[in-house]
VODODREN-936855 format. One line per 2 residues: number of its first residue (from 1); their letters; for each residue z, y, x of C-alpha. Coordinates in Angstrom, 1 decimal. Example, Ala and Ser with C-alpha at 12.3 -4.5 7.8 and 13.67 -1.06 7.14 Angstrom:
<nodes>
1) as) 7.8/-4.5/12.3; 7.1/-1.1/13.7
</nodes>
This chain:
<nodes>
1) mv) -45.7/200.7/4.5; -43.6/198.4/6.6
3) vd) -41.5/197.5/3.5; -44.6/196.8/1.5
5) qa) -45.9/194.5/4.2; -42.6/192.6/4.2
7) im) -42.8/192.2/0.4; -46.4/191.0/0.5
9) qt) -45.6/188.5/3.3; -42.7/187.2/1.3
11) iv) -44.7/186.7/-1.8; -47.6/185.2/0.1
13) ys) -45.3/182.7/1.8; -43.9/181.6/-1.5
15) di) -47.3/181.4/-3.1; -48.1/178.5/-0.6
17) fs) -45.7/176.5/-2.7; -46.9/177.9/-6.1
19) yp) -43.5/179.5/-6.5; -43.3/183.0/-8.1
21) lt) -40.2/185.0/-7.1; -37.7/187.1/-9.0
23) lv) -36.5/190.4/-7.6; -33.3/188.8/-6.4
25) ei) -35.2/186.1/-4.6; -37.6/188.5/-3.0
27) hq) -34.6/190.5/-1.7; -32.9/187.3/-0.5
29) fl) -36.0/185.9/1.3; -37.5/189.2/2.4
31) ie) -39.2/188.6/5.7; -37.8/190.5/8.7
33) ks) -36.7/193.6/6.7; -33.3/194.5/5.4
35) is) -33.3/196.9/2.4; -31.3/197.4/-0.8
37) kk) -32.2/195.9/-4.1; -32.6/199.4/-5.5
39) ll) -35.2/200.4/-2.9; -36.9/197.0/-3.2
41) kk) -37.3/197.5/-7.0; -39.1/200.8/-6.3
43) hl) -41.5/199.2/-3.9; -42.2/196.3/-6.3
45) sk) -43.1/198.8/-9.0; -45.4/200.6/-6.7
47) lv) -47.2/197.4/-5.6; -47.6/196.4/-9.2
49) se) -49.1/199.8/-10.1; -51.5/199.4/-7.2
51) ak) -52.5/195.9/-8.4; -51.5/194.4/-5.1
53) ie) -49.1/192.1/-7.0; -48.5/191.2/-10.6
55) nl) -45.5/190.4/-12.7; -44.7/188.4/-15.8
57) gv) -41.2/188.5/-17.2; -38.9/188.4/-14.2
59) ff) -41.4/186.8/-11.8; -43.7/188.5/-9.2
61) fl) -46.8/186.9/-7.7; -50.2/187.6/-6.2
63) pk) -53.0/188.8/-8.4; -54.6/186.2/-10.7
65) re) -51.8/183.7/-10.0; -50.0/184.0/-13.3
67) ki) -50.4/180.3/-13.9; -47.8/179.5/-11.3
69) vd) -45.1/181.0/-13.6; -45.6/178.1/-16.0
71) vr) -45.6/175.7/-13.1; -42.3/177.0/-11.9
73) ik) -40.7/176.9/-15.4; -42.0/173.3/-15.9
75) rq) -40.7/172.2/-12.5; -37.3/173.7/-13.1
77) ki) -36.9/171.4/-16.1; -38.0/168.4/-14.1
79) tr) -35.5/169.3/-11.4; -32.3/168.9/-13.4
81) pk) -32.4/165.1/-13.9; -33.6/164.6/-10.3
83) il) -30.5/166.5/-9.0; -28.3/164.2/-11.0
85) va) -30.0/161.2/-9.3; -29.6/162.9/-5.9
87) kk) -25.9/163.5/-6.5; -25.3/160.0/-7.6
89) fa) -26.7/158.3/-4.5; -25.3/160.9/-2.2
91) gl) -21.9/160.0/-3.6; -22.6/156.3/-2.7
93) is) -23.9/157.0/0.8; -21.0/159.4/1.6
95) ki) -18.7/156.4/1.5; -20.2/155.2/4.8
97) ps) -17.6/156.5/7.3; -20.0/157.9/9.8
99) vi) -21.7/160.1/7.3; -20.3/163.6/7.4
101) mi) -22.9/165.6/5.5; -25.7/164.9/3.0
103) gl) -28.1/167.7/2.2; -31.0/168.1/-0.2
105) tg) -34.2/169.5/1.3; -37.7/170.1/0.3
107) al) -39.1/171.2/-3.1; -36.2/169.7/-5.0
109) av) -33.6/171.9/-3.2; -35.2/175.0/-4.7
111) gn) -36.1/173.5/-8.1; -39.8/173.2/-7.4
113) sd) -40.2/169.5/-7.6; -43.0/167.6/-9.4
115) sk) -42.1/164.7/-11.7; -43.6/162.1/-9.3
117) dd) -41.9/163.5/-6.2; -39.3/161.7/-4.2
119) id) -35.9/163.1/-3.1; -35.5/164.3/0.5
121) ff) -32.1/163.7/2.1; -31.0/165.3/5.3
123) iv) -28.1/163.3/6.8; -25.6/164.4/9.5
125) cq) -23.5/161.7/11.1; -20.7/161.5/13.7
127) sn) -21.6/161.6/17.4; -23.4/158.5/18.8
129) tv) -23.9/156.9/15.3; -27.4/158.0/14.4
131) wl) -28.9/154.6/14.5; -25.9/152.8/13.1
133) tr) -25.8/155.3/10.2; -29.5/155.0/9.5
135) fl) -29.3/151.2/9.4; -26.3/151.2/6.9
137) vt) -27.8/153.9/4.7; -31.2/152.1/4.6
139) vv) -29.6/148.8/3.7; -27.6/150.3/0.9
141) lt) -30.5/152.1/-0.7; -32.9/149.2/-0.2
143) ll) -30.4/146.8/-2.0; -30.2/149.3/-4.8
145) gq) -34.0/149.6/-5.0; -33.7/153.3/-4.4
147) rr) -35.3/153.8/-0.9; -38.7/155.2/-0.6
149) lp) -40.8/152.6/1.1; -43.5/153.4/3.7
151) ns) -47.0/153.8/2.2; -45.6/153.4/-1.3
153) kk) -47.5/155.3/-4.0; -44.7/155.0/-6.6
155) nk) -42.0/157.4/-5.2; -40.6/159.0/-8.3
157) dk) -36.9/159.7/-7.7; -36.8/157.5/-4.7
159) ic) -34.6/158.6/-1.7; -36.7/159.7/1.3
161) ln) -34.5/159.3/4.4; -36.5/161.6/6.6
163) mf) -33.9/163.1/8.9; -30.8/161.9/10.6
165) id) -29.0/164.0/13.2; -25.5/163.8/14.8
167) qn) -23.0/166.5/14.7; -23.8/167.8/18.2
169) sl) -27.5/168.5/17.4; -27.2/171.2/14.8
171) kf) -29.2/173.9/16.5; -32.8/174.0/15.3
173) kq) -36.0/175.4/16.6; -36.6/179.0/15.6
175) sl) -39.4/179.7/13.2; -40.0/181.2/9.8
177) ym) -40.5/177.8/8.3; -37.2/176.4/9.7
179) ah) -35.4/179.6/8.6; -36.4/178.8/5.0
181) ei) -35.4/175.2/5.4; -31.9/176.1/6.5
183) aq) -31.5/178.8/3.9; -32.7/176.4/1.1
185) lk) -30.6/173.5/2.3; -28.4/172.3/-0.6
187) pl) -25.3/170.3/0.5; -24.4/167.4/-1.8
189) fd) -21.5/166.2/0.4; -19.9/168.0/3.3
191) rg) -17.0/167.7/5.8; -17.5/171.2/7.2
193) iy) -20.9/170.7/8.8; -22.7/173.2/6.5
195) rq) -20.7/176.0/7.9; -21.4/174.8/11.5
197) iw) -25.1/174.8/10.9; -25.0/178.5/10.0
199) tk) -22.7/179.2/13.0; -25.2/177.6/15.4
201) nk) -28.3/179.0/13.8; -27.6/182.7/13.3
203) wv) -31.1/183.4/14.4; -32.1/182.7/10.7
205) fk) -31.1/186.2/9.9; -33.8/187.5/12.3
207) yl) -36.3/186.2/9.8; -34.3/186.5/6.6
209) pn) -31.9/189.4/7.2; -30.9/189.8/3.5
211) fk) -30.0/186.2/3.0; -26.4/185.4/2.2
213) ql) -25.0/182.0/3.1; -24.1/180.1/0.0
215) qh) -20.6/178.9/-0.7; -20.1/175.3/-1.8
217) kd) -16.5/175.0/-2.8; -17.0/172.2/-5.3
219) lp) -18.5/169.6/-2.9; -17.0/166.1/-3.0
221) ti) -15.1/165.0/0.1; -13.6/161.8/1.4
223) ry) -10.1/161.9/3.0; -10.4/159.0/5.4
225) rf) -12.5/159.2/8.6; -13.2/156.8/11.4
227) ef) -13.8/157.8/15.0; -16.7/155.8/16.6
229) hd) -15.7/155.7/20.2; -14.9/152.0/20.6
231) lt) -17.1/150.0/22.9; -18.0/147.7/20.0
233) fi) -19.6/150.6/18.1; -21.4/151.8/21.2
235) iw) -22.9/148.4/21.6; -23.9/148.2/18.0
237) ek) -25.5/151.6/18.2; -27.7/150.6/21.1
239) ll) -28.6/147.2/19.5; -29.6/148.8/16.2
241) ks) -31.6/151.5/17.9; -33.6/148.9/19.8
243) fq) -34.1/146.8/16.6; -35.2/149.8/14.5
245) il) -37.6/151.2/17.1; -39.2/147.7/17.5
247) ym) -39.5/147.5/13.7; -41.1/151.0/13.5
249) kr) -43.4/150.5/16.4; -46.6/149.7/14.4
251) rr) -46.1/152.8/12.2; -45.1/155.4/14.8
253) ti) -47.0/158.7/14.8; -45.4/162.0/15.7
255) ee) -41.9/161.3/14.6; -39.0/162.7/16.7
257) is) -36.7/160.0/17.9; -33.8/160.1/20.3
259) ds) -30.2/159.1/20.6; -29.1/162.0/18.4
261) ii) -32.1/162.8/16.1; -34.3/160.7/13.9
263) rf) -36.9/162.8/12.2; -39.7/161.2/10.1
265) hp) -42.4/163.7/9.3; -45.8/162.1/10.2
267) nd) -47.4/165.3/8.9; -45.3/168.1/10.3
269) as) -45.0/170.6/7.4; -44.1/173.5/9.7
271) iw) -47.6/173.3/11.2; -49.7/173.4/8.0
273) ve) -47.4/175.9/6.3; -47.7/178.3/9.3
275) re) -51.5/177.8/9.4; -51.8/178.4/5.6
277) fq) -49.5/181.4/5.8; -51.6/183.1/8.5
279) kr) -54.8/182.2/6.6; -53.6/183.9/3.5
281) la) -52.3/187.0/5.3; -55.7/187.3/6.9
283) vl) -57.4/187.4/3.5; -55.0/190.3/2.4
</nodes>
């Protein structure tokens, strides 16, 4: 029964995003239960026979939700050109010396993006350069006409700069939502930070014990690297922080802002996802 509950929870969580799962994906993201694929397959067959879940082709989903299979297939096709756009601009941004990792997050990272969606970037920078890095990245994408602007309704393929952190702030708050975010993070450029994220967040396996850390051996790298310890850079960091906070003052809501983290999520997804997850579990 415990295994069945874990399977149902996993499928319910994915259903929030209209995302049916394959057997491999259910195994990989199975919530708080470690079992073999062979045993998982038996339990899935049992749940299908009991009409607690349904399947179509390789996908499993909740009863009467077969329409999300077409949604996933359609979104997978939409994803491919968006990934190419993301890689192109990640390559440009990676030339900024203080940038040491660029990751793709959100729906696009798992191939579940709608055609009108923007592209969410997660950027890690060297210590004490969060505000300097954000300023430089913002300038570059603005000049290229590729930055998602506040309150804009035309965001297709625009780059959303929703999170900057420095390399000393890689440990994240523990939750099922954040465990998924880390597991689904897709590095586009990396100087060894992706591995550090997993080292500092081993708690992810408490929620997703079957998940295997992905290997990204083909990521582009840049040989040169500057160290930002000079007094000049420190002064610029403080000045640019003051300037940007002043500029954002009128639009501030619940964003997380500090010397090492800039996180722009006016509507915290972790809150509504958890609420929706518990709501759907209660119905079951």
